[in-house]
N, CA and C atoms of all chains as a GROMACS GRO file, in nm:
protein
  621
    1MET      N    1   6.056  15.209   6.361
    1MET     CA    2   5.920  15.247   6.374
    1MET      C    3   5.825  15.232   6.246
    2ALA      N    4   5.722  15.155   6.256
    2ALA     CA    5   5.659  15.125   6.113
    2ALA      C    6   5.534  15.206   6.113
    3ASP      N    7   5.483  15.213   5.982
    3ASP     CA    8   5.352  15.286   5.959
    3ASP      C    9   5.260  15.172   5.948
    4LEU      N   10   5.164  15.157   6.048
    4LEU     CA   11   5.083  15.044   6.060
    4LEU      C   12   4.986  15.019   5.936
    5ALA      N   13   4.941  15.138   5.879
    5ALA     CA   14   4.855  15.141   5.764
    5ALA      C   15   4.941  15.082   5.640
    6GLU      N   16   5.067  15.129   5.634
    6GLU     CA   17   5.151  15.081   5.531
    6GLU      C   18   5.173  14.927   5.537
    7ILE      N   19   5.204  14.874   5.664
    7ILE     CA   20   5.218  14.730   5.673
    7ILE      C   21   5.082  14.673   5.629
    8ARG      N   22   4.977  14.712   5.676
    8ARG     CA   23   4.851  14.644   5.637
    8ARG      C   24   4.834  14.647   5.487
    9GLN      N   25   4.867  14.751   5.416
    9GLN     CA   26   4.851  14.766   5.260
    9GLN      C   27   4.954  14.672   5.207
   10MET      N   28   5.074  14.650   5.259
   10MET     CA   29   5.164  14.564   5.209
   10MET      C   30   5.130  14.418   5.198
   11ILE      N   31   5.048  14.384   5.316
   11ILE     CA   32   5.010  14.241   5.324
   11ILE      C   33   4.894  14.224   5.225
   12GLU      N   34   4.802  14.330   5.228
   12GLU     CA   35   4.681  14.315   5.143
   12GLU      C   36   4.724  14.312   4.999
   13ALA      N   37   4.828  14.380   4.959
   13ALA     CA   38   4.879  14.379   4.815
   13ALA      C   39   4.925  14.252   4.782
   14ALA      N   40   4.994  14.183   4.877
   14ALA     CA   41   5.051  14.048   4.845
   14ALA      C   42   4.949  13.946   4.842
   15LEU      N   43   4.843  13.955   4.923
   15LEU     CA   44   4.741  13.866   4.935
   15LEU      C   45   4.603  13.920   4.900
   16PRO      N   46   4.578  13.953   4.779
   16PRO     CA   47   4.450  14.018   4.734
   16PRO      C   48   4.319  13.952   4.800
   17GLY      N   49   4.248  14.022   4.849
   17GLY     CA   50   4.121  13.967   4.922
   17GLY      C   51   4.139  13.943   5.056
   18ALA      N   52   4.242  13.955   5.112
   18ALA     CA   53   4.283  13.919   5.252
   18ALA      C   54   4.212  14.033   5.355
   19GLU      N   55   4.182  13.977   5.466
   19GLU     CA   56   4.131  14.066   5.579
   19GLU      C   57   4.258  14.083   5.659
   20VAL      N   58   4.294  14.195   5.690
   20VAL     CA   59   4.421  14.216   5.764
   20VAL      C   60   4.389  14.332   5.879
   21GLU      N   61   4.438  14.271   5.995
   21GLU     CA   62   4.438  14.373   6.106
   21GLU      C   63   4.569  14.382   6.163
   22VAL      N   64   4.616  14.508   6.179
   22VAL     CA   65   4.758  14.516   6.235
   22VAL      C   66   4.743  14.600   6.367
   23VAL      N   67   4.814  14.559   6.469
   23VAL     CA   68   4.804  14.619   6.603
   23VAL      C   69   4.957  14.643   6.656
   24ASP      N   70   4.971  14.755   6.710
   24ASP     CA   71   5.104  14.793   6.765
   24ASP      C   72   5.089  14.732   6.915
   25GLU      N   73   5.172  14.644   6.944
   25GLU     CA   74   5.172  14.572   7.073
   25GLU      C   75   5.232  14.646   7.185
   26THR      N   76   5.329  14.730   7.152
   26THR     CA   77   5.411  14.792   7.261
   26THR      C   78   5.398  14.948   7.270
   27GLY      N   79   5.332  15.004   7.169
   27GLY     CA   80   5.306  15.149   7.174
   27GLY      C   81   5.440  15.208   7.111
   28THR      N   82   5.527  15.125   7.052
   28THR     CA   83   5.649  15.192   6.983
   28THR      C   84   5.655  15.150   6.844
   29ALA      N   85   5.546  15.083   6.790
   29ALA     CA   86   5.518  15.069   6.656
   29ALA      C   87   5.637  14.973   6.579
   30ASP      N   88   5.709  14.905   6.664
   30ASP     CA   89   5.798  14.805   6.612
   30ASP      C   90   5.790  14.670   6.650
   31HIS      N   91   5.698  14.641   6.731
   31HIS     CA   92   5.657  14.496   6.774
   31HIS      C   93   5.516  14.505   6.741
   32LEU      N   94   5.480  14.445   6.629
   32LEU     CA   95   5.339  14.449   6.563
   32LEU      C   96   5.282  14.299   6.587
   33ARG      N   97   5.158  14.302   6.584
   33ARG     CA   98   5.062  14.177   6.584
   33ARG      C   99   4.972  14.198   6.464
   34ALA      N  100   4.966  14.087   6.377
   34ALA     CA  101   4.880  14.098   6.266
   34ALA      C  102   4.789  13.964   6.259
   35THR      N  103   4.667  14.000   6.245
   35THR     CA  104   4.561  13.890   6.212
   35THR      C  105   4.546  13.897   6.064
   36VAL      N  106   4.566  13.789   5.998
   36VAL     CA  107   4.540  13.785   5.857
   36VAL      C  108   4.455  13.661   5.814
   37THR      N  109   4.341  13.686   5.738
   37THR     CA  110   4.248  13.591   5.700
   37THR      C  111   4.264  13.598   5.535
   38ALA      N  112   4.303  13.503   5.472
   38ALA     CA  113   4.323  13.520   5.328
   38ALA      C  114   4.286  13.390   5.261
   39PRO      N  115   4.211  13.400   5.140
   39PRO     CA  116   4.169  13.283   5.074
   39PRO      C  117   4.298  13.202   5.019
   40GLN      N  118   4.420  13.283   4.999
   40GLN     CA  119   4.529  13.210   4.956
   40GLN      C  120   4.579  13.110   5.054
   41PHE      N  121   4.542  13.128   5.186
   41PHE     CA  122   4.605  13.026   5.290
   41PHE      C  123   4.535  12.891   5.274
   42GLU      N  124   4.432  12.867   5.195
   42GLU     CA  125   4.345  12.746   5.209
   42GLU      C  126   4.448  12.640   5.147
   43GLY      N  127   4.471  12.521   5.244
   43GLY     CA  128   4.547  12.419   5.204
   43GLY      C  129   4.701  12.424   5.243
   44LEU      N  130   4.728  12.557   5.284
   44LEU     CA  131   4.875  12.575   5.332
   44LEU      C  132   4.892  12.556   5.469
   45SER      N  133   5.017  12.492   5.506
   45SER     CA  134   5.049  12.485   5.643
   45SER      C  135   5.070  12.624   5.710
   46ARG      N  136   5.062  12.617   5.840
   46ARG     CA  137   5.083  12.747   5.912
   46ARG      C  138   5.214  12.815   5.883
   47LEU      N  139   5.318  12.731   5.868
   47LEU     CA  140   5.443  12.769   5.828
   47LEU      C  141   5.451  12.852   5.694
   48ASP      N  142   5.379  12.799   5.594
   48ASP     CA  143   5.369  12.861   5.468
   48ASP      C  144   5.288  12.981   5.469
   49GLN      N  145   5.181  12.970   5.550
   49GLN     CA  146   5.102  13.102   5.571
   49GLN      C  147   5.182  13.216   5.627
   50HIS      N  148   5.266  13.178   5.738
   50HIS     CA  149   5.339  13.297   5.784
   50HIS      C  150   5.458  13.336   5.695
   51ARG      N  151   5.509  13.236   5.609
   51ARG     CA  152   5.609  13.278   5.520
   51ARG      C  153   5.554  13.389   5.426
   52LEU      N  154   5.450  13.362   5.361
   52LEU     CA  155   5.385  13.452   5.279
   52LEU      C  156   5.365  13.600   5.335
   53VAL      N  157   5.319  13.610   5.455
   53VAL     CA  158   5.306  13.734   5.527
   53VAL      C  159   5.436  13.791   5.566
   54LYS      N  160   5.525  13.726   5.606
   54LYS     CA  161   5.664  13.765   5.635
   54LYS      C  162   5.726  13.830   5.500
   55ALA      N  163   5.714  13.751   5.394
   55ALA     CA  164   5.786  13.798   5.269
   55ALA      C  165   5.712  13.925   5.224
   56ALA      N  166   5.586  13.938   5.245
   56ALA     CA  167   5.517  14.060   5.205
   56ALA      C  168   5.569  14.196   5.272
   57VAL      N  169   5.640  14.174   5.389
   57VAL     CA  170   5.674  14.295   5.480
   57VAL      C  171   5.818  14.293   5.505
   58LYS      N  172   5.885  14.196   5.421
   58LYS     CA  173   6.040  14.174   5.440
   58LYS      C  174   6.115  14.306   5.449
   59SER      N  175   6.076  14.399   5.344
   59SER     CA  176   6.154  14.524   5.332
   59SER      C  177   6.155  14.597   5.458
   60ARG      N  178   6.043  14.591   5.543
   60ARG     CA  179   6.037  14.669   5.665
   60ARG      C  180   6.106  14.606   5.788
   61PHE      N  181   6.131  14.481   5.761
   61PHE     CA  182   6.212  14.400   5.863
   61PHE      C  183   6.365  14.435   5.828
   62ASP      N  184   6.394  14.443   5.691
   62ASP     CA  185   6.528  14.473   5.663
   62ASP      C  186   6.577  14.600   5.686
   63ASP      N  187   6.474  14.707   5.681
   63ASP     CA  188   6.528  14.838   5.719
   63ASP      C  189   6.514  14.874   5.857
   64GLY      N  190   6.457  14.771   5.941
   64GLY     CA  191   6.463  14.798   6.079
   64GLY      C  192   6.328  14.865   6.133
   65ALA      N  193   6.248  14.881   6.044
   65ALA     CA  194   6.111  14.942   6.089
   65ALA      C  195   6.037  14.850   6.188
   66ILE      N  196   6.043  14.719   6.160
   66ILE     CA  197   5.979  14.619   6.232
   66ILE      C  198   6.098  14.536   6.298
   67HIS      N  199   6.074  14.515   6.431
   67HIS     CA  200   6.150  14.400   6.502
   67HIS      C  201   6.094  14.279   6.519
   68ALA      N  202   5.961  14.279   6.544
   68ALA     CA  203   5.877  14.162   6.566
   68ALA      C  204   5.759  14.162   6.503
   69LEU      N  205   5.707  14.064   6.450
   69LEU     CA  206   5.574  14.054   6.380
   69LEU      C  207   5.511  13.927   6.434
   70SER      N  208   5.416  13.933   6.517
   70SER     CA  209   5.339  13.826   6.564
   70SER      C  210   5.219  13.800   6.488
   71LEU      N  211   5.204  13.673   6.454
   71LEU     CA  212   5.086  13.643   6.349
   71LEU      C  213   4.992  13.540   6.388
   72ARG      N  214   4.869  13.568   6.344
   72ARG     CA  215   4.769  13.461   6.372
   72ARG      C  216   4.712  13.471   6.226
   73THR      N  217   4.718  13.355   6.147
   73THR     CA  218   4.672  13.335   6.001
   73THR      C  219   4.581  13.222   5.992
   74GLY      N  220   4.503  13.232   5.880
   74GLY     CA  221   4.409  13.125   5.845
   74GLY      C  222   4.322  13.161   5.733
   75PRO      N  223   4.268  13.064   5.662
   75PRO     CA  224   4.183  13.092   5.557
   75PRO      C  225   4.039  13.135   5.603
   76PRO      N  226   3.971  13.198   5.518
   76PRO     CA  227   3.834  13.238   5.578
   76PRO      C  228   3.757  13.116   5.606
   77ARG      N  229   3.670  13.123   5.717
   77ARG     CA  230   3.580  13.015   5.750
   77ARG      C  231   3.448  13.016   5.674
   78MET      N  232   7.504  13.291   5.154
   78MET     CA  233   7.559  13.138   5.175
   78MET      C  234   7.590  13.127   5.305
   79ALA      N  235   7.529  13.025   5.371
   79ALA     CA  236   7.563  12.993   5.512
   79ALA      C  237   7.687  12.915   5.519
   80ASP      N  238   7.744  12.922   5.634
   80ASP     CA  239   7.873  12.851   5.676
   80ASP      C  240   7.844  12.694   5.668
   81ALA      N  241   7.925  12.630   5.575
   81ALA     CA  242   7.896  12.499   5.561
   81ALA      C  243   7.913  12.387   5.683
   82GLU      N  244   8.012  12.437   5.757
   82GLU     CA  245   8.052  12.356   5.877
   82GLU      C  246   7.936  12.369   5.982
   83LEU      N  247   7.891  12.501   6.008
   83LEU     CA  248   7.789  12.527   6.092
   83LEU      C  249   7.649  12.468   6.040
   84LYS      N  250   7.637  12.474   5.920
   84LYS     CA  251   7.506  12.401   5.866
   84LYS      C  252   7.509  12.256   5.903
   85GLN      N  253   7.613  12.193   5.889
   85GLN     CA  254   7.617  12.052   5.911
   85GLN      C  255   7.608  12.025   6.062
   86LYS      N  256   7.663  12.114   6.134
   86LYS     CA  257   7.646  12.093   6.293
   86LYS      C  258   7.499  12.104   6.323
   87VAL      N  259   7.431  12.212   6.266
   87VAL     CA  260   7.285  12.226   6.300
   87VAL      C  261   7.215  12.113   6.249
   88GLU      N  262   7.235  12.067   6.128
   88GLU     CA  263   7.166  11.944   6.074
   88GLU      C  264   7.184  11.821   6.173
   89GLU      N  265   7.300  11.800   6.226
   89GLU     CA  266   7.327  11.688   6.316
   89GLU      C  267   7.252  11.708   6.450
   90LEU      N  268   7.239  11.841   6.495
   90LEU     CA  269   7.173  11.856   6.613
   90LEU      C  270   7.032  11.825   6.600
   91ILE      N  271   6.969  11.881   6.479
   91ILE     CA  272   6.821  11.855   6.466
   91ILE      C  273   6.801  11.708   6.457
   92ALA      N  274   6.886  11.642   6.381
   92ALA     CA  275   6.866  11.497   6.356
   92ALA      C  276   6.886  11.401   6.498
   93ALA      N  277   6.955  11.460   6.586
   93ALA     CA  278   6.983  11.391   6.717
   93ALA      C  279   6.897  11.420   6.829
   94ASN      N  280   6.827  11.528   6.807
   94ASN     CA  281   6.739  11.572   6.914
   94ASN      C  282   6.585  11.571   6.861
   95PRO      N  283   6.509  11.480   6.929
   95PRO     CA  284   6.367  11.464   6.887
   95PRO      C  285   6.296  11.590   6.889
   96VAL      N  286   6.314  11.658   7.011
   96VAL     CA  287   6.267  11.795   7.028
   96VAL      C  288   6.357  11.890   7.063
   97LEU      N  289   6.381  11.996   6.969
   97LEU     CA  290   6.498  12.078   6.968
   97LEU      C  291   6.451  12.230   6.963
   98LEU      N  292   6.493  12.311   7.048
   98LEU     CA  293   6.453  12.450   7.038
   98LEU      C  294   6.566  12.536   7.021
   99PHE      N  295   6.563  12.614   6.909
   99PHE     CA  296   6.661  12.735   6.895
   99PHE      C  297   6.599  12.844   6.964
  100MET      N  298   6.664  12.912   7.047
  100MET     CA  299   6.609  13.026   7.137
  100MET      C  300   6.704  13.118   7.159
  101LYS      N  301   6.656  13.246   7.201
  101LYS     CA  302   6.751  13.357   7.244
  101LYS      C  303   6.766  13.335   7.396
  102GLY      N  304   6.881  13.288   7.454
  102GLY     CA  305   6.890  13.267   7.589
  102GLY      C  306   6.883  13.120   7.614
  103THR      N  307   6.854  13.086   7.752
  103THR     CA  308   6.843  12.955   7.780
  103THR      C  309   6.698  12.932   7.839
  104PRO      N  310   6.657  12.803   7.852
  104PRO     CA  311   6.533  12.776   7.925
  104PRO      C  312   6.529  12.846   8.058
  105ASP      N  313   6.635  12.844   8.140
  105ASP     CA  314   6.634  12.910   8.263
  105ASP      C  315   6.632  13.056   8.263
  106MET      N  316   6.681  13.100   8.153
  106MET     CA  317   6.706  13.267   8.153
  106MET      C  318   6.672  13.293   8.003
  107PRO      N  319   6.555  13.301   7.948
  107PRO     CA  320   6.526  13.329   7.823
  107PRO      C  321   6.554  13.490   7.801
  108ARG      N  322   6.601  13.530   7.680
  108ARG     CA  323   6.628  13.657   7.665
  108ARG      C  324   6.553  13.720   7.559
  109CYS      N  325   6.439  13.672   7.544
  109CYS     CA  326   6.336  13.717   7.451
  109CYS      C  327   6.209  13.660   7.491
  110GLY      N  328   6.102  13.764   7.474
  110GLY     CA  329   5.960  13.719   7.518
  110GLY      C  330   5.912  13.608   7.438
  111PHE      N  331   5.939  13.595   7.306
  111PHE     CA  332   5.906  13.476   7.224
  111PHE      C  333   5.948  13.342   7.254
  112SER      N  334   6.080  13.355   7.278
  112SER     CA  335   6.152  13.244   7.329
  112SER      C  336   6.100  13.184   7.453
  113MET      N  337   6.072  13.288   7.554
  113MET     CA  338   6.018  13.241   7.688
  113MET      C  339   5.872  13.173   7.665
  114ARG      N  340   5.800  13.231   7.571
  114ARG     CA  341   5.676  13.181   7.551
  114ARG      C  342   5.682  13.026   7.511
  115VAL      N  343   5.771  12.988   7.424
  115VAL     CA  344   5.783  12.851   7.379
  115VAL      C  345   5.839  12.764   7.498
  116VAL      N  346   5.930  12.818   7.568
  116VAL     CA  347   5.975  12.739   7.692
  116VAL      C  348   5.856  12.709   7.776
  117GLN      N  349   5.763  12.803   7.796
  117GLN     CA  350   5.650  12.790   7.894
  117GLN      C  351   5.568  12.679   7.827
  118VAL      N  352   5.550  12.688   7.709
  118VAL     CA  353   5.475  12.575   7.630
  118VAL      C  354   5.526  12.444   7.670
  119LEU      N  355   5.653  12.439   7.626
  119LEU     CA  356   5.731  12.302   7.645
  119LEU      C  357   5.731  12.253   7.775
  120ASP      N  358   5.734  12.348   7.874
  120ASP     CA  359   5.748  12.313   8.018
  120ASP      C  360   5.599  12.258   8.048
  121SER      N  361   5.501  12.318   8.014
  121SER     CA  362   5.364  12.286   8.038
  121SER      C  363   5.322  12.144   7.983
  122VAL      N  364   5.388  12.115   7.866
  122VAL     CA  365   5.361  11.974   7.814
  122VAL      C  366   5.448  11.868   7.875
  123ASP      N  367   5.534  11.915   7.949
  123ASP     CA  368   5.631  11.823   8.026
  123ASP      C  369   5.708  11.718   7.931
  124VAL      N  370   5.770  11.786   7.823
  124VAL     CA  371   5.848  11.701   7.736
  124VAL      C  372   5.993  11.722   7.755
  125GLU      N  373   6.080  11.640   7.734
  125GLU     CA  374   6.214  11.663   7.735
  125GLU      C  375   6.262  11.729   7.595
  126TYR      N  376   6.342  11.835   7.618
  126TYR     CA  377   6.386  11.894   7.472
  126TYR      C  378   6.529  11.945   7.498
  127GLY      N  379   6.584  11.961   7.384
  127GLY     CA  380   6.726  12.014   7.370
  127GLY      C  381   6.692  12.164   7.342
  128ALA      N  382   6.793  12.254   7.396
  128ALA     CA  383   6.773  12.392   7.370
  128ALA      C  384   6.906  12.445   7.336
  129ILE      N  385   6.908  12.529   7.231
  129ILE     CA  386   7.032  12.598   7.182
  129ILE      C  387   7.003  12.745   7.191
  130ASP      N  388   7.113  12.809   7.250
  130ASP     CA  389   7.097  12.954   7.267
  130ASP      C  390   7.177  13.013   7.124
  131VAL      N  391   7.091  13.084   7.053
  131VAL     CA  392   7.135  13.134   6.920
  131VAL      C  393   7.222  13.268   6.928
  132LEU      N  394   7.198  13.337   7.045
  132LEU     CA  395   7.263  13.465   7.052
  132LEU      C  396   7.415  13.475   7.021
  133PRO      N  397   7.492  13.362   7.055
  133PRO     CA  398   7.642  13.397   7.029
  133PRO      C  399   7.673  13.387   6.880
  134ALA      N  400   7.574  13.331   6.800
  134ALA     CA  401   7.608  13.316   6.658
  134ALA      C  402   7.478  13.350   6.580
  135LEU      N  403   7.413  13.462   6.619
  135LEU     CA  404   7.278  13.487   6.576
  135LEU      C  405   7.278  13.489   6.406
  136GLN      N  406   7.354  13.579   6.364
  136GLN     CA  407   7.345  13.590   6.216
  136GLN      C  408   7.388  13.479   6.133
  137PRO      N  409   7.499  13.412   6.163
  137PRO     CA  410   7.534  13.286   6.095
  137PRO      C  411   7.418  13.178   6.115
  138LEU      N  412   7.364  13.165   6.227
  138LEU     CA  413   7.254  13.068   6.253
  138LEU      C  414   7.113  13.098   6.175
  139ARG      N  415   7.099  13.240   6.146
  139ARG     CA  416   6.994  13.287   6.069
  139ARG      C  417   7.013  13.229   5.924
  140GLU      N  418   7.138  13.252   5.882
  140GLU     CA  419   7.149  13.203   5.742
  140GLU      C  420   7.148  13.059   5.733
  141VAL      N  421   7.186  12.978   5.834
  141VAL     CA  422   7.179  12.831   5.825
  141VAL      C  423   7.028  12.794   5.828
  142THR      N  424   6.942  12.847   5.919
  142THR     CA  425   6.811  12.806   5.913
  142THR      C  426   6.728  12.845   5.793
  143ALA      N  427   6.778  12.970   5.723
  143ALA     CA  428   6.718  13.023   5.617
  143ALA      C  429   6.728  12.907   5.503
  144GLU      N  430   6.843  12.844   5.498
  144GLU     CA  431   6.871  12.732   5.387
  144GLU      C  432   6.803  12.603   5.440
  145ILE      N  433   6.800  12.578   5.570
  145ILE     CA  434   6.756  12.441   5.606
  145ILE      C  435   6.592  12.443   5.595
  146SER      N  436   6.536  12.559   5.647
  146SER     CA  437   6.384  12.552   5.665
  146SER      C  438   6.322  12.673   5.621
  147ASP      N  439   6.390  12.755   5.537
  147ASP     CA  440   6.334  12.878   5.494
  147ASP      C  441   6.278  12.956   5.608
  148TRP      N  442   6.342  12.974   5.705
  148TRP     CA  443   6.282  13.041   5.841
  148TRP      C  444   6.400  13.112   5.900
  149GLN      N  445   6.388  13.236   5.938
  149GLN     CA  446   6.515  13.319   5.977
  149GLN      C  447   6.484  13.383   6.113
  150THR      N  448   6.376  13.364   6.171
  150THR     CA  449   6.356  13.428   6.315
  150THR      C  450   6.369  13.315   6.412
  151PHE      N  451   6.405  13.361   6.540
  151PHE     CA  452   6.406  13.275   6.648
  151PHE      C  453   6.303  13.312   6.749
  152PRO      N  454   6.243  13.234   6.834
  152PRO     CA  455   6.270  13.084   6.845
  152PRO      C  456   6.219  13.003   6.720
  153GLN      N  457   6.275  12.875   6.698
  153GLN     CA  458   6.233  12.788   6.604
  153GLN      C  459   6.233  12.647   6.686
  154LEU      N  460   6.110  12.581   6.680
  154LEU     CA  461   6.099  12.446   6.761
  154LEU      C  462   6.106  12.333   6.630
  155TYR      N  463   6.176  12.235   6.644
  155TYR     CA  464   6.200  12.133   6.554
  155TYR      C  465   6.145  12.006   6.640
  156VAL      N  466   6.062  11.928   6.565
  156VAL     CA  467   6.008  11.800   6.634
  156VAL      C  468   6.035  11.688   6.530
  157ASN      N  469   6.108  11.590   6.576
  157ASN     CA  470   6.148  11.485   6.488
  157ASN      C  471   6.199  11.535   6.347
  158GLY      N  472   6.282  11.632   6.348
  158GLY     CA  473   6.355  11.676   6.240
  158GLY      C  474   6.288  11.772   6.158
  159GLU      N  475   6.168  11.803   6.178
  159GLU     CA  476   6.077  11.903   6.104
  159GLU      C  477   6.055  12.036   6.189
  160LEU      N  478   6.071  12.144   6.126
  160LEU     CA  479   6.039  12.268   6.190
  160LEU      C  480   5.890  12.283   6.215
  161ILE      N  481   5.847  12.306   6.332
  161ILE     CA  482   5.713  12.325   6.374
  161ILE      C  483   5.671  12.468   6.356
  162GLY      N  484   5.741  12.556   6.403
  162GLY     CA  485   5.727  12.690   6.393
  162GLY      C  486   5.789  12.782   6.505
  163GLY      N  487   5.752  12.903   6.497
  163GLY     CA  488   5.801  13.003   6.603
  163GLY      C  489   5.699  13.003   6.709
  164ALA      N  490   5.706  13.105   6.797
  164ALA     CA  491   5.610  13.118   6.926
  164ALA      C  492   5.479  13.123   6.877
  165ASP      N  493   5.422  13.196   6.779
  165ASP     CA  494   5.285  13.199   6.746
  165ASP      C  495   5.238  13.064   6.702
  166ILE      N  496   5.299  12.997   6.620
  166ILE     CA  497   5.252  12.869   6.577
  166ILE      C  498   5.254  12.769   6.685
  167VAL      N  499   5.368  12.759   6.761
  167VAL     CA  500   5.376  12.662   6.875
  167VAL      C  501   5.255  12.698   6.969
  168GLU      N  502   5.222  12.808   7.003
  168GLU     CA  503   5.120  12.844   7.086
  168GLU      C  504   4.970  12.800   7.034
  169GLU      N  505   4.959  12.830   6.909
  169GLU     CA  506   4.839  12.810   6.852
  169GLU      C  507   4.826  12.644   6.843
  170MET      N  508   4.931  12.570   6.808
  170MET     CA  509   4.914  12.427   6.820
  170MET      C  510   4.900  12.372   6.939
  171PHE      N  511   4.951  12.430   7.043
  171PHE     CA  512   4.936  12.386   7.174
  171PHE      C  513   4.809  12.410   7.218
  172GLU      N  514   4.732  12.524   7.192
  172GLU     CA  515   4.594  12.538   7.238
  172GLU      C  516   4.508  12.445   7.171
  173SER      N  517   4.539  12.404   7.036
  173SER     CA  518   4.437  12.325   6.975
  173SER      C  519   4.476  12.167   7.006
  174GLY      N  520   4.584  12.140   7.075
  174GLY     CA  521   4.618  12.003   7.096
  174GLY      C  522   4.691  11.940   6.996
  175GLU      N  523   4.726  12.017   6.893
  175GLU     CA  524   4.801  11.952   6.765
  175GLU      C  525   4.957  11.945   6.833
  176LEU      N  526   4.998  12.021   6.916
  176LEU     CA  527   5.137  12.022   6.955
  176LEU      C  528   5.163  11.891   7.035
  177ALA      N  529   5.067  11.853   7.119
  177ALA     CA  530   5.083  11.740   7.206
  177ALA      C  531   5.081  11.614   7.118
  178GLU      N  532   4.994  11.629   7.029
  178GLU     CA  533   4.990  11.523   6.926
  178GLU      C  534   5.120  11.490   6.850
  179ALA      N  535   5.173  11.606   6.814
  179ALA     CA  536   5.305  11.590   6.731
  179ALA      C  537   5.422  11.548   6.823
  180LEU      N  538   5.401  11.570   6.957
  180LEU     CA  539   5.516  11.539   7.050
  180LEU      C  540   5.470  11.405   7.101
  181GLY      N  541   5.363  11.357   7.084
  181GLY     CA  542   5.333  11.220   7.135
  181GLY      C  543   5.311  11.214   7.284
  182VAL      N  544   5.258  11.340   7.339
  182VAL     CA  545   5.224  11.332   7.477
  182VAL      C  546   5.088  11.369   7.502
  183GLU      N  547   5.036  11.343   7.630
  183GLU     CA  548   4.911  11.380   7.660
  183GLU      C  549   4.893  11.534   7.671
  184GLN      N  550   4.783  11.579   7.614
  184GLN     CA  551   4.759  11.729   7.638
  184GLN      C  552   4.730  11.749   7.777
  185PRO      N  553   4.806  11.862   7.848
  185PRO     CA  554   4.789  11.871   7.981
  185PRO      C  555   4.636  11.927   8.021
  186GLU      N  556   4.589  11.892   8.131
  186GLU     CA  557   4.460  11.925   8.160
  186GLU      C  558   4.438  12.070   8.167
  187VAL      N  559   4.539  12.139   8.236
  187VAL     CA  560   4.532  12.297   8.221
  187VAL      C  561   4.592  12.332   8.086
  188SER      N  562   4.520  12.361   8.003
  188SER     CA  563   4.569  12.380   7.859
  188SER      C  564   4.611  12.532   7.818
  189VAL      N  565   4.629  12.610   7.940
  189VAL     CA  566   4.652  12.744   7.910
  189VAL      C  567   4.808  12.783   7.980
  190PRO      N  568   4.905  12.819   7.897
  190PRO     CA  569   5.037  12.840   7.958
  190PRO      C  570   5.027  12.978   8.029
  191ALA      N  571   5.126  12.979   8.110
  191ALA     CA  572   5.132  13.109   8.188
  191ALA      C  573   5.135  13.232   8.129
  192ALA      N  574   5.196  13.231   8.007
  192ALA     CA  575   5.190  13.360   7.924
  192ALA      C  576   5.052  13.389   7.882
  193ALA      N  577   4.968  13.292   7.842
  193ALA     CA  578   4.825  13.332   7.810
  193ALA      C  579   4.747  13.378   7.925
  194GLN      N  580   4.794  13.298   8.050
  194GLN     CA  581   4.711  13.348   8.173
  194GLN      C  582   4.732  13.500   8.207
  195ALA      N  583   4.860  13.537   8.176
  195ALA     CA  584   4.907  13.673   8.222
  195ALA      C  585   4.818  13.773   8.144
  196THR      N  586   4.780  13.733   8.015
  196THR     CA  587   4.694  13.829   7.936
  196THR      C  588   4.572  13.870   8.001
  197PRO      N  589   4.542  14.001   8.010
  197PRO     CA  590   4.418  14.028   8.102
  197PRO      C  591   4.286  13.990   8.010
  198PRO      N  592   4.194  13.917   8.094
  198PRO     CA  593   4.089  13.865   8.036
  198PRO      C  594   4.008  13.987   7.961
  199ALA      N  595   3.929  13.958   7.864
  199ALA     CA  596   3.832  14.057   7.815
  199ALA      C  597   3.732  14.090   7.917
  200GLN      N  598   3.691  14.210   7.891
  200GLN     CA  599   3.613  14.267   7.996
  200GLN      C  600   3.504  14.184   8.040
  201SER      N  601   3.499  14.158   8.184
  201SER     CA  602   3.391  14.070   8.244
  201SER      C  603   3.260  14.132   8.216
  202PRO      N  604   3.160  14.039   8.211
  202PRO     CA  605   3.035  14.096   8.193
  202PRO      C  606   2.994  14.166   8.316
  203PRO      N  607   2.881  14.246   8.306
  203PRO     CA  608   2.846  14.324   8.428
  203PRO      C  609   2.772  14.221   8.525
  204LEU      N  610   2.784  14.245   8.646
  204LEU     CA  611   2.727  14.162   8.749
  204LEU      C  612   2.579  14.164   8.743
  205GLN      N  613   2.512  14.059   8.766
  205GLN     CA  614   2.371  14.054   8.756
  205GLN      C  615   2.321  14.016   8.888
  206ILE      N  616   2.228  14.094   8.937
  206ILE     CA  617   2.155  14.065   9.068
  206ILE      C  618   2.030  13.977   9.036
  207GLU      N  619   2.024  13.856   9.092
  207GLU     CA  620   1.903  13.783   9.052
  207GLU      C  621   1.789  13.812   9.158
   0.00000   0.00000   0.00000
């Protein structure tokens, strides 16, 4: 079970200036969905955008707090 | 360090199949909602694809795909030897028409896969009496 606020802070810390929304999809706080809008995503493929976000929260995957993180990412419009 | 023999096998499969899906379960019986979503997208664009069930060798395959594509979660869709993405990216590219383009097929007219249709719609506007 993950702390949603902590997950958001981890993403924001890795991507300063990002707008991050984290939602608990299942009510069990281990299947999360995040929408991340970050200036760092400009010019990156979606794969690389997702890699950056997954890397930011890797420790919470590794310790089992998160089982799945669904992502929608992009640069600011 | 990934198993060298398995890695070579995976690289051969990716090279031999223009559209290849690594998934949990099979297209007929997906064992994970994310894998099921990609199957639904591929079925709706009506493309032939190879599918590999990763569950019998999940951890070794994670290590292999981490080395090949820097990606460790499944499903993974490969088109012409390149990783396209997992369920989120595949769905996003399907909705935008980029997936059909990458696959070289026509975008289906009904561009919403079953999974998206199952999502409850946003609250409908109040009825108006004219």
